[in-house]
N, CA, C and O atoms as CSV, one atom per row, in Angstrom:
chain,resi,resn,atom,element,x,y,z
A,1,UNK,N,N,5.456,14.380,-10.826
A,1,UNK,CA,C,6.242,13.079,-11.481
A,1,UNK,C,C,7.661,13.749,-11.286
A,1,UNK,O,O,7.848,14.957,-11.139
A,2,UNK,N,N,8.697,12.697,-11.310
A,2,UNK,CA,C,10.280,12.999,-11.233
A,2,UNK,C,C,10.607,12.776,-12.453
A,2,UNK,O,O,9.970,11.884,-13.013
A,3,UNK,N,N,11.570,13.420,-13.166
A,3,UNK,CA,C,12.306,13.458,-14.309
A,3,UNK,C,C,12.709,12.233,-14.611
A,3,UNK,O,O,11.946,11.505,-13.975
A,4,UNK,N,N,13.616,11.425,-15.332
A,4,UNK,CA,C,14.859,10.414,-15.539
A,4,UNK,C,C,15.199,11.428,-16.071
A,4,UNK,O,O,14.621,12.244,-16.789
A,5,UNK,N,N,16.850,11.271,-15.409
A,5,UNK,CA,C,17.538,11.651,-15.905
A,5,UNK,C,C,18.568,10.992,-17.086
A,5,UNK,O,O,19.102,9.887,-16.996
A,6,UNK,N,N,18.720,11.985,-18.263
A,6,UNK,CA,C,19.544,11.289,-19.384
A,6,UNK,C,C,20.767,10.680,-19.573
A,6,UNK,O,O,21.869,11.224,-19.645
A,7,UNK,N,N,20.454,9.359,-19.656
A,7,UNK,CA,C,22.073,9.229,-19.586
A,7,UNK,C,C,22.456,8.604,-21.468
A,7,UNK,O,O,23.100,7.607,-21.796
A,8,UNK,N,N,22.087,9.161,-21.953
A,8,UNK,CA,C,22.325,8.629,-23.367
A,8,UNK,C,C,21.526,9.759,-24.559
A,8,UNK,O,O,20.770,10.719,-24.407
A,9,UNK,N,N,22.052,9.173,-25.616
A,9,UNK,CA,C,21.104,10.430,-26.557
A,9,UNK,C,C,19.343,10.068,-26.258
A,9,UNK,O,O,18.475,10.822,-25.819
A,10,UNK,N,N,19.239,8.527,-26.717
A,10,UNK,CA,C,17.995,7.950,-26.805
A,10,UNK,C,C,17.401,8.582,-25.810
A,10,UNK,O,O,16.360,9.164,-26.115
A,11,UNK,N,N,17.893,8.665,-24.263
A,11,UNK,CA,C,17.201,9.340,-23.248
A,11,UNK,C,C,17.042,11.077,-23.939
A,11,UNK,O,O,16.000,11.664,-24.228
A,12,UNK,N,N,17.995,11.404,-24.014
A,12,UNK,CA,C,17.780,13.060,-23.632
A,12,UNK,C,C,16.538,13.039,-25.038
A,12,UNK,O,O,15.728,13.948,-24.853
A,13,UNK,N,N,16.257,12.294,-26.241
A,13,UNK,CA,C,15.429,13.085,-27.201
A,13,UNK,C,C,14.385,12.566,-26.554
A,13,UNK,O,O,13.348,13.196,-26.766
A,14,UNK,N,N,14.276,11.641,-25.839
A,14,UNK,CA,C,13.010,10.723,-24.995
A,14,UNK,C,C,12.209,12.281,-24.012
A,14,UNK,O,O,11.191,12.971,-23.996
A,15,UNK,N,N,13.438,12.133,-23.377
A,15,UNK,CA,C,12.718,13.446,-22.229
A,15,UNK,C,C,12.257,14.588,-22.361
A,15,UNK,O,O,11.559,15.256,-21.598
A,16,UNK,N,N,12.947,14.952,-24.047
A,16,UNK,CA,C,12.931,15.942,-25.090
A,16,UNK,C,C,11.499,16.290,-25.649
A,16,UNK,O,O,10.820,17.315,-25.724
A,17,UNK,N,N,11.352,14.964,-26.009
A,17,UNK,CA,C,10.065,14.612,-26.810
A,17,UNK,C,C,8.531,15.164,-25.361
A,17,UNK,O,O,7.548,15.889,-25.510
A,18,UNK,N,N,8.961,14.510,-24.315
A,18,UNK,CA,C,7.794,14.304,-23.601
A,18,UNK,C,C,7.713,16.142,-23.069
A,18,UNK,O,O,6.663,16.780,-23.137
A,19,UNK,N,N,8.963,16.704,-22.592
A,19,UNK,CA,C,8.877,18.060,-22.558
A,19,UNK,C,C,8.051,19.015,-23.336
A,19,UNK,O,O,7.102,19.725,-23.003
A,20,UNK,N,N,8.517,18.882,-24.185
A,20,UNK,CA,C,7.995,19.672,-25.220
A,20,UNK,C,C,6.185,19.704,-25.754
A,20,UNK,O,O,5.485,20.569,-26.280
A,21,UNK,N,N,5.925,18.203,-25.267
A,21,UNK,CA,C,4.733,17.644,-25.828
A,21,UNK,C,C,3.465,18.525,-24.759
A,21,UNK,O,O,2.461,19.180,-25.040
A,22,UNK,N,N,4.126,18.135,-23.459
A,22,UNK,CA,C,3.028,18.659,-22.526
A,22,UNK,C,C,3.045,20.291,-22.450
A,22,UNK,O,O,2.053,20.984,-22.226
A,23,UNK,N,N,4.918,20.958,-22.776
A,23,UNK,CA,C,4.725,22.103,-22.789
A,23,UNK,C,C,3.355,22.897,-23.942
A,23,UNK,O,O,2.789,23.957,-23.675
A,24,UNK,N,N,3.121,22.153,-25.033
A,24,UNK,CA,C,2.722,22.953,-25.603
A,24,UNK,C,C,0.963,21.441,-25.459
A,24,UNK,O,O,0.440,20.740,-26.325
A,25,UNK,N,N,0.791,21.543,-24.543
A,25,UNK,CA,C,-0.473,21.085,-24.078
A,25,UNK,C,C,-1.209,19.620,-25.085
A,25,UNK,O,O,-2.411,19.502,-25.324
A,26,UNK,N,N,-0.362,18.866,-25.434
A,26,UNK,CA,C,-0.248,17.830,-26.586
A,26,UNK,C,C,-1.027,16.862,-26.055
A,26,UNK,O,O,-0.933,17.466,-24.986
A,27,UNK,N,N,-1.764,15.857,-25.760
A,27,UNK,CA,C,-1.727,14.442,-25.346
A,27,UNK,C,C,-0.897,13.685,-26.046
A,27,UNK,O,O,-0.424,14.057,-27.119
A,28,UNK,N,N,-0.627,12.476,-25.464
A,28,UNK,CA,C,0.619,11.544,-26.168
A,28,UNK,C,C,-0.377,10.726,-27.203
A,28,UNK,O,O,-0.047,10.515,-28.371
A,29,UNK,N,N,-1.455,10.351,-26.720
A,29,UNK,CA,C,-2.418,9.995,-27.966
A,29,UNK,C,C,-3.159,10.715,-28.942
A,29,UNK,O,O,-3.960,10.379,-29.815
A,30,UNK,N,N,-2.687,11.777,-28.568
A,30,UNK,CA,C,-3.454,12.869,-29.805
A,30,UNK,C,C,-1.838,13.132,-30.732
A,30,UNK,O,O,-1.943,13.038,-31.955
A,31,UNK,N,N,-0.572,13.411,-30.227
A,31,UNK,CA,C,0.629,13.355,-30.972
A,31,UNK,C,C,0.357,12.019,-31.393
A,31,UNK,O,O,-0.267,12.045,-32.454
A,32,UNK,N,N,0.499,11.270,-31.128
A,32,UNK,CA,C,0.503,9.520,-32.110
A,32,UNK,C,C,-0.302,9.867,-33.208
A,32,UNK,O,O,-0.070,9.848,-34.417
A,33,UNK,N,N,-1.290,10.188,-32.558
A,33,UNK,CA,C,-2.451,10.111,-34.106
A,33,UNK,C,C,-2.047,11.008,-34.820
A,33,UNK,O,O,-2.296,10.652,-35.971
A,34,UNK,N,N,-1.633,11.839,-34.826
A,34,UNK,CA,C,-1.435,12.986,-35.442
A,34,UNK,C,C,0.203,12.990,-36.452
A,34,UNK,O,O,0.497,13.834,-37.298
A,35,UNK,N,N,1.322,11.411,-35.898
A,35,UNK,CA,C,2.500,11.571,-36.527
A,35,UNK,C,C,2.041,9.706,-37.085
A,35,UNK,O,O,2.818,8.758,-36.977
A,36,UNK,N,N,1.012,9.650,-37.495
A,36,UNK,CA,C,0.754,7.966,-37.374
A,36,UNK,C,C,0.923,7.252,-36.838
A,36,UNK,O,O,1.092,6.202,-37.459
A,37,UNK,N,N,1.029,7.168,-35.286
A,37,UNK,CA,C,1.599,6.176,-34.552
A,37,UNK,C,C,0.383,5.727,-32.798
A,37,UNK,O,O,-0.249,6.455,-32.032
A,38,UNK,N,N,0.563,4.462,-32.857
A,38,UNK,CA,C,0.283,4.508,-31.846
A,38,UNK,C,C,0.329,4.625,-30.638
A,38,UNK,O,O,1.437,4.614,-30.102
A,39,UNK,N,N,-0.741,4.756,-29.925
A,39,UNK,CA,C,-0.188,5.480,-28.540
A,39,UNK,C,C,0.985,4.842,-27.766
A,39,UNK,O,O,1.875,5.600,-27.380
A,40,UNK,N,N,1.085,3.368,-27.472
A,40,UNK,CA,C,1.857,2.474,-26.992
A,40,UNK,C,C,3.010,2.699,-27.336
A,40,UNK,O,O,3.979,2.970,-26.628
A,41,UNK,N,N,2.895,2.530,-29.074
A,41,UNK,CA,C,4.475,2.830,-29.781
A,41,UNK,C,C,5.342,4.252,-28.573
A,41,UNK,O,O,6.229,4.200,-27.720
A,42,UNK,N,N,4.378,5.488,-29.200
A,42,UNK,CA,C,5.052,6.720,-28.488
A,42,UNK,C,C,5.377,6.170,-27.368
A,42,UNK,O,O,6.565,5.851,-27.320
A,43,UNK,N,N,4.546,5.857,-26.116
A,43,UNK,CA,C,5.185,5.721,-25.249
A,43,UNK,C,C,6.260,5.109,-25.090
A,43,UNK,O,O,7.111,5.555,-24.320
A,44,UNK,N,N,6.400,4.233,-25.619
A,44,UNK,CA,C,8.007,3.356,-25.742
A,44,UNK,C,C,9.082,4.162,-26.041
A,44,UNK,O,O,10.220,3.824,-25.716
A,45,UNK,N,N,8.804,5.400,-26.741
A,45,UNK,CA,C,9.725,6.060,-27.238
A,45,UNK,C,C,10.371,7.336,-26.104
A,45,UNK,O,O,11.470,7.860,-25.924
A,46,UNK,N,N,9.143,7.447,-25.565
A,46,UNK,CA,C,8.875,8.775,-24.244
A,46,UNK,C,C,10.046,8.499,-23.236
A,46,UNK,O,O,10.975,9.225,-22.884
A,47,UNK,N,N,9.689,7.159,-22.869
A,47,UNK,CA,C,10.002,6.582,-22.150
A,47,UNK,C,C,11.905,6.014,-21.923
A,47,UNK,O,O,12.565,5.659,-20.947
A,48,UNK,N,N,12.204,6.197,-23.425
A,48,UNK,CA,C,13.310,5.840,-23.880
A,48,UNK,C,C,13.804,4.363,-24.072
A,48,UNK,O,O,14.951,3.928,-24.173
A,49,UNK,N,N,12.663,3.763,-24.091
A,49,UNK,CA,C,13.052,2.171,-24.551
A,49,UNK,C,C,13.264,1.661,-25.701
A,49,UNK,O,O,13.873,0.613,-25.917
A,50,UNK,N,N,12.631,2.582,-26.717
A,50,UNK,CA,C,13.234,2.269,-28.364
A,50,UNK,C,C,13.642,3.376,-28.737
A,50,UNK,O,O,13.437,4.473,-28.219
A,51,UNK,N,N,14.469,3.008,-30.011
A,51,UNK,CA,C,14.915,3.635,-30.794
A,51,UNK,C,C,14.260,4.319,-31.664
A,51,UNK,O,O,13.617,3.440,-32.238
A,52,UNK,N,N,13.974,5.358,-32.175
A,52,UNK,CA,C,12.827,5.540,-33.105
A,52,UNK,C,C,14.079,6.688,-34.651
A,52,UNK,O,O,15.178,7.225,-34.788
A,53,UNK,N,N,13.185,6.488,-35.158
A,53,UNK,CA,C,13.626,6.482,-36.781
A,53,UNK,C,C,13.601,8.129,-36.748
A,53,UNK,O,O,12.751,8.684,-36.052
A,54,UNK,N,N,14.605,8.951,-37.561
A,54,UNK,CA,C,14.604,10.301,-37.618
A,54,UNK,C,C,13.394,10.683,-38.148
A,54,UNK,O,O,12.857,11.630,-37.574
A,55,UNK,N,N,12.788,10.178,-39.139
A,55,UNK,CA,C,11.544,10.591,-39.968
A,55,UNK,C,C,10.382,10.693,-38.864
A,55,UNK,O,O,9.561,11.610,-38.823
A,56,UNK,N,N,10.430,9.791,-38.125
A,56,UNK,CA,C,9.203,9.679,-37.135
A,56,UNK,C,C,9.925,10.939,-36.008
A,56,UNK,O,O,9.236,11.569,-35.205
A,57,UNK,N,N,11.224,11.092,-36.149
A,57,UNK,CA,C,11.554,12.720,-35.231
A,57,UNK,C,C,11.059,14.025,-35.791
A,57,UNK,O,O,10.404,14.882,-35.198
A,58,UNK,N,N,11.546,14.030,-37.212
A,58,UNK,CA,C,11.259,14.625,-37.633
A,58,UNK,C,C,9.464,15.383,-37.602
A,58,UNK,O,O,9.043,16.519,-37.384
A,59,UNK,N,N,8.748,13.944,-37.973
A,59,UNK,CA,C,7.124,14.245,-37.919
A,59,UNK,C,C,6.815,14.919,-36.351
A,59,UNK,O,O,6.105,15.891,-36.094
A,60,UNK,N,N,7.539,14.123,-35.480
A,60,UNK,CA,C,6.791,15.123,-34.158
A,60,UNK,C,C,7.110,16.367,-34.324
A,60,UNK,O,O,6.307,17.240,-33.993
A,61,UNK,N,N,8.721,16.780,-35.034
A,61,UNK,CA,C,8.962,18.256,-34.702
A,61,UNK,C,C,7.950,18.843,-35.619
A,61,UNK,O,O,7.581,19.971,-35.292
A,62,UNK,N,N,7.527,18.445,-36.468
A,62,UNK,CA,C,6.544,19.239,-37.708
A,62,UNK,C,C,5.245,19.324,-36.316
A,62,UNK,O,O,4.528,20.323,-36.373
A,63,UNK,N,N,5.048,18.612,-35.476
A,63,UNK,CA,C,3.476,18.351,-35.238
A,63,UNK,C,C,3.609,19.769,-33.709
A,63,UNK,O,O,2.763,20.539,-33.255
A,64,UNK,N,N,5.082,19.529,-33.354
A,64,UNK,CA,C,5.120,20.731,-32.075
A,64,UNK,C,C,5.291,21.785,-32.396
A,64,UNK,O,O,5.014,22.792,-31.744
A,65,UNK,N,N,6.015,21.701,-33.973
A,65,UNK,CA,C,6.193,23.365,-34.421
A,65,UNK,C,C,7.182,23.799,-33.588
A,65,UNK,O,O,7.118,24.766,-32.829
A,66,UNK,N,N,8.589,22.655,-33.843
A,66,UNK,CA,C,9.623,22.798,-33.125
A,66,UNK,C,C,10.609,22.604,-34.204
A,66,UNK,O,O,9.932,22.223,-35.159
A,67,UNK,N,N,12.031,22.671,-34.623
A,67,UNK,CA,C,12.839,22.516,-35.040
A,67,UNK,C,C,13.493,20.872,-35.019
A,67,UNK,O,O,13.513,20.609,-33.816
A,68,UNK,N,N,13.856,20.050,-35.528
A,68,UNK,CA,C,14.271,18.972,-34.833
A,68,UNK,C,C,15.960,19.100,-34.317
A,68,UNK,O,O,16.575,18.035,-34.322
A,69,UNK,N,N,16.364,19.765,-34.083
A,69,UNK,CA,C,17.672,20.367,-33.597
A,69,UNK,C,C,17.346,20.281,-31.976
A,69,UNK,O,O,18.144,19.865,-31.136
A,70,UNK,N,N,16.170,20.703,-31.743
A,70,UNK,CA,C,15.772,21.306,-30.475
A,70,UNK,C,C,16.152,19.815,-29.090
A,70,UNK,O,O,16.816,19.659,-28.065
A,71,UNK,N,N,15.130,18.973,-30.052
A,71,UNK,CA,C,15.695,17.179,-29.385
A,71,UNK,C,C,16.940,17.192,-28.848
A,71,UNK,O,O,17.071,16.207,-28.122
A,72,UNK,N,N,17.997,17.929,-28.885
A,72,UNK,CA,C,19.120,17.346,-29.142
A,72,UNK,C,C,19.381,18.436,-27.773
A,72,UNK,O,O,20.505,18.305,-27.288
A,73,UNK,N,N,18.817,19.103,-27.342
A,73,UNK,CA,C,19.337,20.150,-26.385
A,73,UNK,C,C,18.902,19.501,-24.995
A,73,UNK,O,O,17.901,18.866,-24.662
A,74,UNK,N,N,20.102,19.928,-24.282
A,74,UNK,CA,C,19.561,19.576,-22.798
A,74,UNK,C,C,18.822,20.389,-22.052
A,74,UNK,O,O,18.909,21.616,-21.989
A,75,UNK,N,N,17.784,19.384,-21.248
A,75,UNK,CA,C,16.489,20.093,-20.376
A,75,UNK,C,C,16.610,20.761,-19.078
A,75,UNK,O,O,17.038,20.165,-18.090
A,76,UNK,N,N,16.165,22.247,-19.056
A,76,UNK,CA,C,16.484,22.477,-17.747
A,76,UNK,C,C,15.757,22.314,-16.387
A,76,UNK,O,O,14.782,22.985,-16.051
A,77,UNK,N,N,16.564,20.983,-15.369
A,77,UNK,CA,C,15.045,20.208,-14.693
A,77,UNK,C,C,14.479,21.095,-13.869
A,77,UNK,O,O,14.215,20.624,-12.762
A,78,UNK,N,N,14.199,22.237,-14.034
A,78,UNK,CA,C,12.661,22.831,-13.327
A,78,UNK,C,C,12.272,23.497,-14.152
A,78,UNK,O,O,11.259,24.016,-13.684
A,79,UNK,N,N,12.448,23.905,-15.306
A,79,UNK,CA,C,11.271,24.629,-15.690
A,79,UNK,C,C,11.288,24.292,-17.318
A,79,UNK,O,O,10.818,25.070,-18.149
A,80,UNK,N,N,12.054,22.698,-17.732
A,80,UNK,CA,C,11.830,22.047,-18.861
A,80,UNK,C,C,12.802,23.359,-20.032
A,80,UNK,O,O,13.653,24.171,-19.672
A,81,UNK,N,N,12.321,23.150,-21.265
A,81,UNK,CA,C,13.372,24.091,-22.252
A,81,UNK,C,C,13.195,25.461,-22.031
A,81,UNK,O,O,12.009,25.789,-22.049
A,82,UNK,N,N,14.086,26.475,-21.803
A,82,UNK,CA,C,13.942,27.551,-21.818
A,82,UNK,C,C,14.103,28.444,-23.072
A,82,UNK,O,O,15.100,28.367,-23.790
A,83,UNK,N,N,12.683,29.622,-23.394
A,83,UNK,CA,C,12.247,29.404,-24.931
A,83,UNK,C,C,13.545,29.755,-25.648
A,83,UNK,O,O,13.534,29.466,-26.845
A,84,UNK,N,N,14.677,30.321,-25.176
A,84,UNK,CA,C,15.836,30.929,-25.665
A,84,UNK,C,C,16.189,29.834,-25.984
A,84,UNK,O,O,16.237,30.129,-27.178
A,85,UNK,N,N,16.443,28.955,-25.975
A,85,UNK,CA,C,16.524,27.710,-26.898
A,85,UNK,C,C,16.103,27.570,-27.604
A,85,UNK,O,O,16.708,27.522,-28.675
A,86,UNK,N,N,14.747,27.399,-27.527
A,86,UNK,CA,C,14.107,27.251,-28.610
A,86,UNK,C,C,14.188,28.097,-29.597
A,86,UNK,O,O,14.053,27.669,-30.743
A,87,UNK,N,N,14.426,29.483,-29.359
A,87,UNK,CA,C,14.258,30.502,-30.310
A,87,UNK,C,C,15.382,30.738,-30.593
A,87,UNK,O,O,15.483,31.691,-31.366
A,88,UNK,N,N,17.080,29.890,-30.054
A,88,UNK,CA,C,18.091,29.941,-30.673
A,88,UNK,C,C,17.775,28.737,-31.828
A,88,UNK,O,O,18.046,28.980,-33.003
A,89,UNK,N,N,17.367,27.825,-31.561
A,89,UNK,CA,C,17.216,26.669,-32.448
A,89,UNK,C,C,16.233,26.971,-33.669
A,89,UNK,O,O,16.462,26.229,-34.624
A,90,UNK,N,N,15.419,27.683,-33.826
A,90,UNK,CA,C,14.741,27.990,-34.455
A,90,UNK,C,C,15.807,28.953,-35.429
A,90,UNK,O,O,15.513,28.837,-36.618
A,91,UNK,N,N,16.791,29.729,-35.218
A,91,UNK,CA,C,17.687,30.319,-36.107
A,91,UNK,C,C,18.945,29.648,-36.727
A,91,UNK,O,O,19.896,30.265,-37.207
A,92,UNK,N,N,18.814,28.279,-36.650
A,92,UNK,CA,C,19.248,27.116,-36.988
A,92,UNK,C,C,19.233,27.162,-38.845
A,92,UNK,O,O,20.119,27.123,-39.699
A,93,UNK,N,N,17.360,27.290,-38.888
A,93,UNK,CA,C,16.777,27.561,-40.306
A,93,UNK,C,C,17.183,28.239,-40.984
A,93,UNK,O,O,17.282,27.872,-42.154
A,94,UNK,N,N,17.754,29.953,-40.495
A,94,UNK,CA,C,18.112,30.963,-41.588
A,94,UNK,C,C,19.995,30.710,-41.804
A,94,UNK,O,O,20.580,30.999,-42.848
A,95,UNK,N,N,20.524,30.254,-40.842
A,95,UNK,CA,C,22.093,30.425,-41.712
A,95,UNK,C,C,22.225,28.959,-42.489
A,95,UNK,O,O,21.656,27.870,-42.408
A,96,UNK,N,N,23.302,29.542,-43.296
A,96,UNK,CA,C,23.881,28.519,-44.157
A,96,UNK,C,C,24.284,27.095,-43.653
A,96,UNK,O,O,24.621,26.881,-42.488
A,97,UNK,N,N,24.218,26.080,-44.687
A,97,UNK,CA,C,24.288,24.782,-43.580
A,97,UNK,C,C,25.855,24.896,-43.136
A,97,UNK,O,O,25.812,24.538,-41.959
A,98,UNK,N,N,26.989,25.151,-43.391
A,98,UNK,CA,C,28.368,25.214,-42.577
A,98,UNK,C,C,28.297,25.825,-41.764
A,98,UNK,O,O,28.933,25.551,-40.747
A,99,UNK,N,N,27.603,26.778,-41.826
A,99,UNK,CA,C,27.549,27.259,-39.872
A,99,UNK,C,C,26.537,26.651,-39.025
A,99,UNK,O,O,26.586,26.492,-37.805
A,100,UNK,N,N,25.470,26.284,-39.963
A,100,UNK,CA,C,25.048,25.049,-38.725
A,100,UNK,C,C,25.364,24.048,-38.392
A,100,UNK,O,O,24.933,23.549,-37.353
A,101,UNK,N,N,26.569,23.210,-39.511
A,101,UNK,CA,C,27.016,22.160,-39.141
A,101,UNK,C,C,28.562,22.599,-37.791
A,101,UNK,O,O,29.281,22.047,-36.959
A,102,UNK,N,N,28.393,23.433,-38.176
A,102,UNK,CA,C,29.541,23.902,-37.199
A,102,UNK,C,C,29.042,24.051,-35.600
A,102,UNK,O,O,29.610,23.608,-34.602
A,103,UNK,N,N,27.856,24.783,-35.679
A,103,UNK,CA,C,27.067,25.219,-34.466
A,103,UNK,C,C,26.537,23.650,-33.927
A,103,UNK,O,O,26.627,23.477,-32.712
A,104,UNK,N,N,25.959,22.436,-34.801
A,104,UNK,CA,C,25.778,21.935,-34.620
A,104,UNK,C,C,27.008,20.466,-33.905
A,104,UNK,O,O,26.779,19.368,-33.397
A,105,UNK,N,N,27.730,20.900,-34.092
A,105,UNK,CA,C,29.130,20.059,-34.001
A,105,UNK,C,C,30.013,20.284,-32.481
A,105,UNK,O,O,30.635,19.484,-31.783
A,106,UNK,N,N,29.636,22.338,-32.293
A,106,UNK,CA,C,29.815,22.248,-30.895
A,106,UNK,C,C,28.865,22.275,-29.689
A,106,UNK,O,O,29.170,22.538,-28.526
A,107,UNK,N,N,27.175,21.828,-30.376
A,107,UNK,CA,C,26.624,21.334,-29.741
A,107,UNK,C,C,26.624,19.563,-29.115
A,107,UNK,O,O,26.616,19.287,-27.915
A,108,UNK,N,N,26.632,18.690,-30.073
A,108,UNK,CA,C,27.593,17.575,-29.551
A,108,UNK,C,C,28.863,17.703,-28.611
A,108,UNK,O,O,29.229,16.900,-27.753
A,109,UNK,N,N,29.242,18.484,-28.850
A,109,UNK,CA,C,30.695,18.515,-27.881
A,109,UNK,C,C,30.425,19.110,-26.625
A,109,UNK,O,O,31.379,19.285,-25.866
A,110,UNK,N,N,29.078,19.514,-26.212
A,110,UNK,CA,C,28.392,20.686,-25.629
A,110,UNK,C,C,27.625,19.189,-24.756
A,110,UNK,O,O,27.778,19.248,-23.536
A,111,UNK,N,N,26.938,18.059,-25.212
A,111,UNK,CA,C,25.924,17.311,-25.022
A,111,UNK,C,C,26.763,16.128,-24.265
A,111,UNK,O,O,26.520,15.409,-23.295
A,112,UNK,N,N,27.793,16.257,-25.107
A,112,UNK,CA,C,28.952,14.151,-24.498
A,112,UNK,C,C,29.320,15.171,-23.438
A,112,UNK,O,O,28.814,14.719,-22.411
A,113,UNK,N,N,30.046,16.516,-23.091
A,113,UNK,CA,C,30.745,16.689,-21.648
A,113,UNK,C,C,29.460,17.163,-20.791
A,113,UNK,O,O,29.844,17.692,-19.747
A,114,UNK,N,N,28.169,17.140,-20.897
A,114,UNK,CA,C,27.292,17.484,-20.101
A,114,UNK,C,C,26.689,15.882,-19.683
A,114,UNK,O,O,26.297,15.482,-18.586
A,115,UNK,N,N,26.760,15.326,-20.687
A,115,UNK,CA,C,26.361,13.950,-19.732
A,115,UNK,C,C,27.721,13.014,-19.196
A,115,UNK,O,O,27.392,12.027,-18.538
A,116,UNK,N,N,28.683,13.142,-19.329
A,116,UNK,CA,C,30.091,12.632,-18.681
A,116,UNK,C,C,29.811,13.278,-17.404
A,116,UNK,O,O,30.346,12.902,-16.361
A,117,UNK,N,N,29.002,14.220,-17.465
A,117,UNK,CA,C,29.549,15.300,-15.743
A,117,UNK,C,C,27.862,15.093,-15.005
A,117,UNK,O,O,27.541,15.396,-13.856
A,118,UNK,N,N,26.986,14.491,-16.078
A,118,UNK,CA,C,25.812,14.402,-14.877
A,118,UNK,C,C,25.531,12.998,-14.399
A,118,UNK,O,O,24.690,12.802,-13.521
């Protein structure tokens, strides 16, 4: 299956949900059930066809046992997410809010730059 190149935040988040779900060996229908959603609706989200609410993204993060911020990180096209990115994103929970805001601001700049050059 060929990966879709993200061309916006919705597509980046969609691709990340799909990659992380597959990496955790969770079927789409099982994830949908666990977050209280129909599999068809989750499919639309994973295909980047609809916007999702932050509360839904938080539910997905809880089920996949990842910090919600991980969905904003670029995907390594050959291997999916590198474990180091996941570990670093988990560290965000251990630092104070001011530093988290700073890190997320830098991440926004990085993502914007990557998307512009994609």
